[in-house]
N, CA and C of each residue as an Amber inpcrd file, in Angstrom:
protein
   267
  -4.6420000  -9.8110000  15.5940000  -3.7810000 -10.3840000  16.6070000
  -3.7730000  -9.4690000  17.8100000  -3.9900000  -9.9860000  18.9850000
  -4.0270000  -9.1740000  20.2000000  -2.6260000  -8.7440000  20.6210000
  -2.5410000  -7.5730000  21.1980000  -1.2570000  -7.0930000  21.6770000
  -1.0750000  -7.5810000  23.1220000  -0.0020000  -8.3130000  23.3370000
   0.2580000  -8.8420000  24.6890000   1.2200000  -7.9410000  25.4500000
   1.9220000  -7.0530000  24.7640000   2.8580000  -6.2090000  25.4610000
   2.1160000  -5.0170000  26.0730000   2.5180000  -4.6400000  27.2450000
   1.8950000  -3.5360000  27.9660000   2.8680000  -2.3690000  28.0110000
   2.3710000  -1.1730000  27.7520000   3.1960000  -0.0090000  27.9140000
   2.7840000   0.6920000  29.1900000   3.6920000   1.4160000  29.8300000
   3.4070000   2.0560000  31.1000000   2.3610000   3.1500000  30.9770000
   2.3500000   3.8790000  29.8550000   1.3840000   4.9400000  29.6470000
   0.5520000   4.5830000  28.4260000  -0.6230000   3.9750000  28.6170000
  -1.4260000   3.5420000  27.4820000  -1.7360000   4.6320000  26.4650000
  -1.8090000   5.8670000  26.9290000  -2.0830000   7.0080000  26.0200000
  -0.9710000   7.2340000  25.0580000   0.2150000   6.6630000  25.3020000
   1.3760000   6.8430000  24.4230000   1.3810000   5.8750000  23.2510000
   0.4500000   4.9630000  23.1630000   0.4300000   3.9290000  22.1200000
   0.4730000   4.5610000  20.7200000  -0.3420000   5.5750000  20.4840000
  -0.3820000   6.1930000  19.1460000   0.9820000   6.8110000  18.8010000
   1.5820000   7.4620000  19.7410000   2.8880000   8.0640000  19.4930000
   3.9740000   7.0210000  19.2340000   3.9350000   5.9240000  19.9790000
   4.8770000   4.8380000  19.7490000   4.6960000   4.1920000  18.3970000
   3.4420000   4.0360000  17.9830000   3.1550000   3.4720000  16.6650000
   3.6670000   4.4000000  15.5530000   3.5200000   5.7070000  15.7470000
   4.0400000   6.6630000  14.7570000   5.5470000   6.5920000  14.6630000
   6.1910000   6.5060000  15.8410000   7.6630000   6.4120000  15.8830000
   8.1280000   5.1230000  15.1660000   7.4660000   4.0110000  15.4890000
   7.8250000   2.7310000  14.8660000   7.6680000   2.8240000  13.3440000
   6.5830000   3.3980000  12.9170000   6.3310000   3.5270000  11.4800000
   7.4090000   4.3660000  10.8010000   7.7350000   5.5150000  11.3850000
   8.7180000   6.4040000  10.8160000  10.1310000   5.7860000  10.8000000
  10.5130000   5.1910000  11.9220000  11.8490000   4.6020000  12.0340000
  12.0350000   3.4470000  11.0610000  11.0440000   2.5860000  10.9540000
  11.1880000   1.4170000  10.0930000  11.0980000   1.8270000   8.6150000
  10.3310000   2.8740000   8.2910000  10.3310000   3.3940000   6.9210000
  11.7060000   3.9100000   6.5580000  12.3240000   4.6420000   7.5290000
  13.6460000   5.1820000   7.2950000  14.6900000   4.0650000   7.0700000
  14.4110000   2.8950000   7.6260000  15.3270000   1.7620000   7.4630000
  15.0240000   0.9830000   6.1540000  14.0150000   1.4510000   5.3910000
  13.7320000   0.8540000   4.0940000  12.6340000  -0.1780000   4.0680000
  11.9000000  -0.3140000   5.1410000  10.8210000  -1.3150000   5.1700000
   9.4980000  -0.6970000   4.7250000   8.6340000  -1.5420000   4.1470000
   7.2740000  -1.1370000   3.7930000   6.4590000  -1.1550000   5.0690000
   5.9240000  -0.0140000   5.4660000   5.1730000   0.0730000   6.7180000
   3.7900000   0.6390000   6.4530000   2.7600000  -0.0820000   6.9020000
   1.3850000   0.4250000   6.8320000   1.1840000   1.2880000   8.0590000
   0.9980000   2.6030000   7.9230000   0.8210000   3.4810000   9.1000000
  -0.3320000   3.0850000   9.9910000  -1.3250000   2.4030000   9.4360000
  -2.4580000   1.9520000  10.2200000  -2.0950000   0.7210000  11.0580000
  -1.1290000  -0.0680000  10.6080000  -0.7140000  -1.3000000  11.3030000
   0.7940000  -1.4190000  11.2940000   1.4850000  -0.5570000  12.0470000
   2.9540000  -0.5860000  12.0010000   3.5490000  -1.8730000  12.5720000
   2.7750000  -2.5960000  13.3870000   3.2760000  -3.8590000  13.9260000
   3.5220000  -4.9130000  12.8240000   2.8740000  -4.7800000  11.6990000
   3.0060000  -5.7620000  10.6320000   4.4040000  -5.7540000   9.9910000
   5.2050000  -4.7590000  10.3140000   6.5920000  -4.7210000   9.7670000
   7.3630000  -5.9290000  10.2870000   6.9510000  -6.4970000  11.4100000
   7.6570000  -7.6510000  11.9640000   7.5980000  -8.8440000  11.0150000
   6.5500000  -8.9530000  10.2230000   6.4470000 -10.0730000   9.2700000
   7.4800000  -9.9040000   8.1460000   7.7190000  -8.6780000   7.7320000
   8.7310000  -8.4300000   6.7040000  10.1110000  -8.7290000   7.2350000
  10.3780000  -8.3230000   8.4720000  11.6900000  -8.5820000   9.0910000
  11.8790000 -10.0880000   9.2550000  10.8690000 -10.7930000   9.7180000
  10.9680000 -12.2350000   9.9020000  11.2140000 -12.9440000   8.5620000
  10.4900000 -12.5540000   7.5370000  10.6610000 -13.1480000   6.2170000
  12.0990000 -12.9200000   5.7060000  12.5950000 -11.7070000   5.9160000
  13.9470000 -11.3380000   5.4940000  14.9870000 -12.1980000   6.1880000
  14.7320000 -12.5850000   7.4430000  15.6930000 -13.3260000   8.2170000
  15.4250000 -14.8580000   8.1850000  14.4120000 -15.2490000   7.4190000
  14.0790000 -16.6590000   7.3150000  13.4350000 -17.2690000   8.5340000
  12.7320000 -16.4340000   9.2950000  12.0590000 -16.8880000  10.5190000
  10.5850000 -17.1140000  10.2140000  10.0430000 -18.2840000  10.5630000
   8.6510000 -18.6040000  10.1950000   7.5980000 -17.9580000  11.0980000
   7.5220000 -16.6600000  11.0950000   6.5250000 -15.9410000  11.8930000
   5.2110000 -15.8790000  11.1380000   4.1210000 -16.1350000  11.8210000
   2.7960000 -16.0770000  11.2110000   1.8520000 -15.3830000  12.1680000
   0.7230000 -14.9490000  11.6530000  -0.2780000 -14.3430000  12.5240000
  -0.7820000 -15.3610000  13.5090000  -1.0970000 -14.9060000  14.6970000
  -1.6130000 -15.8050000  15.7260000  -0.5080000 -16.3750000  16.5650000
  -0.6870000 -17.5980000  17.0070000   0.2290000 -18.2610000  17.9360000
   1.5290000 -18.6290000  17.2230000   2.6580000 -18.3110000  17.8590000
   3.9780000 -18.6000000  17.3300000   4.8510000 -19.2830000  18.3830000
   4.2730000 -20.2210000  19.1060000   4.9860000 -20.9310000  20.1710000
   6.1670000 -21.7470000  19.6880000   6.2530000 -21.9950000  18.3990000
   7.3510000 -22.7900000  17.8500000   8.6290000 -21.9890000  17.7220000
   8.5240000 -20.6660000  17.8110000   9.7150000 -19.8340000  17.6720000
  10.6190000 -19.9340000  18.9080000  11.9060000 -19.9090000  18.6620000
  12.8330000 -19.8860000  19.7860000  12.9550000 -18.4470000  20.2790000
  13.4950000 -18.2940000  21.5020000  13.6980000 -16.9730000  22.0290000
  14.6570000 -16.1890000  21.1250000  15.6160000 -16.8640000  20.6030000
  16.5850000 -16.1980000  19.7040000  15.8930000 -15.6390000  18.4780000
  15.0150000 -16.4370000  17.8830000  14.3020000 -15.9900000  16.6660000
  13.4190000 -14.8010000  17.0060000  12.6700000 -14.8690000  18.0830000
  11.7720000 -13.7900000  18.4840000  12.5770000 -12.5410000  18.7760000
  13.7260000 -12.6760000  19.4100000  14.5980000 -11.5570000  19.7190000
  15.1530000 -10.8800000  18.4820000  15.4400000 -11.6500000  17.4620000
  15.9490000 -11.0810000  16.2200000  14.9030000 -10.1710000  15.5640000
  13.6650000 -10.5780000  15.6870000  12.5810000  -9.7780000  15.0800000
  12.3440000  -8.5320000  15.9250000  12.0330000  -8.7280000  17.1960000
  11.7170000  -7.6050000  18.0770000  12.8970000  -6.7010000  18.3300000
  14.0890000  -7.2690000  18.4150000  15.2950000  -6.4760000  18.6920000
  15.6060000  -5.5220000  17.5600000  15.3360000  -5.9680000  16.3680000
  15.5780000  -5.1200000  15.2240000  14.6730000  -3.8920000  15.2610000
  13.4300000  -4.1060000  15.6130000  12.4510000  -3.0010000  15.6740000
  12.7250000  -2.1130000  16.8820000  12.7440000  -2.7340000  18.0530000
  12.9360000  -1.9800000  19.3010000  14.2760000  -1.2820000  19.3630000
  15.3130000  -1.9210000  18.8850000  16.6400000  -1.3310000  18.9150000
  16.6980000  -0.0710000  18.0900000  16.1180000  -0.1130000  16.9310000
  16.0630000   1.0720000  16.0690000  15.2370000   2.1920000  16.6660000
  14.1510000   1.8020000  17.3630000  13.3020000   2.8190000  18.0110000
  14.0660000   3.4870000  19.1430000  14.7910000   2.6940000  19.9380000
  15.5550000   3.2570000  21.0600000  16.6490000   4.1920000  20.5420000
  17.3500000   3.8040000  19.4900000  18.3700000   4.6740000  18.9080000
  17.7950000   5.9940000  18.4780000  16.5940000   5.9540000  17.8810000
  15.9410000   7.1850000  17.4370000  15.5240000   8.0330000  18.6450000
  14.9960000   7.4040000  19.6960000  14.5900000   8.1670000  20.8880000
  15.8110000   8.8180000  21.5700000  16.9380000   8.1600000  21.5700000
  18.1610000   8.7360000  22.1310000  18.5880000   9.9290000  21.2940000
  18.5190000   9.7940000  19.9910000  18.8570000  10.8850000  19.0810000
  17.9570000  12.1020000  19.3330000  16.6430000  11.8060000  19.5000000
  15.6750000  12.8720000  19.7760000  15.9700000  13.5900000  21.0940000
  16.3290000  12.7920000  22.1020000  16.6410000  13.3710000  23.4380000
  17.8820000  14.2440000  23.3430000  18.8840000  13.7730000  22.6200000
  20.1370000  14.5450000  22.4580000  19.8430000  15.8660000  21.7520000
  18.9830000  15.8260000  20.7250000  18.6330000  17.0680000  20.0180000
  17.9430000  18.0530000  20.9580000  17.0720000  17.5350000  21.7990000
  16.3370000  18.4420000  22.7300000  17.2930000  19.0020000  23.7760000
  18.2850000  18.2000000  24.2050000  19.2310000  18.7000000  25.1990000
  20.1150000  19.7920000  24.6260000  20.3560000  19.7780000  23.3250000
  21.1630000  20.7920000  22.6890000  20.4450000  22.1480000  22.6650000
  19.1300000  22.1180000  22.6600000  18.3280000  23.3480000  22.5570000
  18.2340000  24.0780000  23.8940000
């Protein structure tokens, strides 16, 4: 499945994938370090959202937000925690 989201610094992709993998593992999800994006299927299944590989135009914005928000929200919380730790040093 192609990635449609663009990050401002393409070189940061590997670091973001590592962060996603670590954060979602800490939340108790099974994460393949080679394909951390696949955790979205586990989250969707858990919430009863019919997410599948490929086109998902049938999903509502609310459903897509529940999946992505869970992942992104946890990543942002972790990045804030990391920044606070660095500011203490």
